[in-house]
C-alpha positions, 0 to 999 in steps of 0.5 A: 202745183197740185191738180184738184179734180171738179168732183174734189172742188165740188166736195170742198164747196159741198162741205162748206154749204153743209156747215153754213146750213147746220144751224138753220141760218146762212148769214152774209159772212158765210155766203161770202166765204162760200163764194170766195172759196168757189172763186179760188176753185174756179167753179162756174156759177152753175156749179156753185148754184147747183152746189148751193141748192143740192150739196152732195159731198163725196166720201172719197178718201184724200190724202191727210194734208188735204183732209186737214185742209178741208176740215180747216175750211169747215171749221173756218166756215163755223167760226166766220160769224165769231161764234160756234153754234152747237149744230156747226160743231156737230156737222164739223165733227161729222165731217172730221169722222167722215175724213177719218180724222182722229177724234182727240185732235178734232176735240183739241181743235174745238177746245182751242177754238172755245178758249181763243178769241181767234181762229185756229190757223192751218199751220196750228191745226196741222200741228194738232194732227201731228204734221 
């Protein structure tokens, strides 16, 4: 089992909040996904509330596998309402850049999302990034 620090957990939640707020509307599906993720991360209500009101993602480098998992969570947040808003795509691109993910793989991911009626799985995403 991998140890995930509190700052890493808050970073994940902050990134999801950042994507959810990108288009100016946080819908019920996005809120549900945020709380579901927070529950999986075993974050307290206070930590969740603080992150929702003031998301503050860290820029700490993480392993490639973890960066791809975080990017997958972000694009899942953008996709959760079955449509990709321009603002959500842009914030996901920014996050991918912050995570030092290859832009060609990021663009291939968005191309696949735009041409498919289904979300890209984590395994598919890892293949796009060569893992």
